[in-house]
N, C-alpha and C positions, 0 to 999 in steps of 0.2 A: 034282318036280324036286329033285335033291340040292343042298344048299347047300354051297358051297366057301368057302375063305378065300383071300385073296391080299394081298400086301404093298401098302401104300398107294402106294409109289413105282411098283411094277410096274403097278398099275391106271391110275394117272394117266399113265403112259408109253404106254399103249395109244393108238393113233391116234384122235384125236377126243375122247377122254375128258377130257383135260386142258383143252382149249378149252371144251367144254360145261360142265365143272365151274367153270372160272374165270368164265364168263359168268353162271352161276347165282349164284355167291358175290357177284359184282359187283352184280347186281340186288338181292340180299338186303341188301347193304350200303346201296345207294342208297335203299331204302325204310325203312331204320332197323331191320331185324330182326337184323343182326349188326354188331358193331363192328370186326371184323377187315377190314382193307383187302385187297381181292383181288389181292395181288401174285402173279402166276403163278409166278415163280421160287421162291417160298416156300410155294406152295400144297400142302397135305397133304390126304389123304382124310378124316382126322378132322375137319378144318376144313370140308370139303364136307358131311360128315354133320351137323355142328352147324348149318350153314346150312339144310340140308333139314329138320332137326327144328324149327327156329324157324319156317320157312315152314309146316310142318304144324301147329304149335301155333297159327298164325294162321288155321287153317281152310282152308289151300290145299294142294292136291296130295296129300292123304292117301293115296289109293289108289296113287299112283306112288312115294311115299316109301319103302315097304317094300323095293322092289328096290334103291334107292340105298343103303339102310342095310346091304345085304349087299355082298360083294365077289365078282364073278362072273368067274373067270379065263378061262372059256370063252365068255363072252357080253358082251364090252365094248359091243357094239352095243345091247344091252338097257339098259345103264347110260346110254349116250348118249341113247337115246330117252327114258328116264325123266327125265333131267336137263333135256332140252329141253322135255318136257311140263310139268314143274314151272315152268320159266322162263316158258313161254307163259301158264300160269295166273296166275303172279305179275304178268305184264304187264297182265292184265285185272282185277286185284283191288286197288282203292285201299285204302290202310291209313293213314288220317289220324292214328290214334293214335300211330304211330311216325314217320310221314313229316314232320309239322310240325317236330319237333325236329331231324331229320336235315337237312332243307332249310335251316332257320334257322341251322344251323352254318355254312353257306356264304353264303346269300343274305340280305342285310340286310332287315329288316322292311319298310321303305318300298318297296324294289324288289320284294320278293315280293308285297306288296299290289297294286302296279301290274300285275304279271304275272298275278295271279289275278283282277283286276277287282273287288277288294273294298277296304275301308278298312283302314288300319294298325291301328285299334282292333279290327276284326274278326279280323285275324290273331292278335292277342294273345289275344282271347277264345277262339277256336277252338283255338289252340295249347295254352292252359292247360286246355282241357276245360270251360271255363265254359259254353260252348254247343256243341251238336252241330254238326259240320261238315256243311253241306248237301251233298247228293249231287253237285250240279254243281260245287261248289267242290272237293270231295274228288277228283273226276275230274281237274280241272285240276292240283291239287296232285300227284296221282300222276304225271301226265305230266311235270310239272316235276322231280319227284324222279328219274325215270328219265333225263331230259335231263341233270340235274346229275351223276348217276352216270356217264353217258357222258363228260361233259366232264372229270371228275376224273382220268381217265387221261392227259390231255394238259395241263391247266392247274392252277395253284395257285388258291387261293380268290379272289384279286384278279382273276386272268385269267378265271375262270368268271363273275364278276359283270360284267366288261367285255364278255365274249363276247355277252351278251344285248343290248348297246347298239351293237355294231358292225354296219354295213350289210354285206350279203353279196350277191355277184352271183347266187348260186344262189337267193336269195330276192327276185329282181327289184329289187335295189338297196335293199331294206328291211332293217332289223335284226330279230332275233328279238323284241325288245321291242315293235316296231311291229306285229308280227303277233299277238303274244299280248296282246291288249287286249280289254277288255270281257267279254262273255259268250261267250267262245269255247269250243269243245268239242274234245277231243283228236282226234276223227275228222274234223274239218274239214280242208280241203286245206292251208291255211296252217300250222296247228300240226303236221300230219303232215310237211310239208316241213322245219320246224324240227327235229323229232325225228330225221328222216333225216339232216339235216346233222350233228347232234350224234353220232348213232350211227356215222357214218362215221369219227369220230375214234378209235373203239375199235381200228380196224384200220389207220387212216392218220393219224398225228399231224400231218401237214402240212395237213390239210383246213381 
């Protein structure tokens, strides 16, 4: 296949490309792989490519990254497919090495310890790398990182922390913090409902 070039603005203007790109950058930011906030109005294709490179360097989506690194004027659907593929792989790949720092920028240590079902001292040890983060804790941290990333589009830091404590009708009158207790797993029904509630904010700020 012949490789073409295309301006960043033109490619992001293609239907669906900008949305898929913004979603991927938002997830990469949420898990601590990039520092650029995914502001859609300021999004550029070089920023998208930087995010894809960081994801690839983390060992995720390598086979799909090559297509995103090119600009395909005649195949925007391919770019969308690859961006979504990388995003889906990122969803399934805990990255505690970067996620501890990113989540702790927003969620205070004691609250995070409670949400993860571990002690505050363990949060410190794992975040510093003094001890390896257990797989179960890494999975919960990853879920929380994605939730916080979704919330960041609607709330400031204080609002995000308070969101976990407020009861919700969609959670049967419970708060996210009441559901995210103990040895929970992201695939459990309660945590999935919490994630869905947060994800809805990406498209509906009033949720």
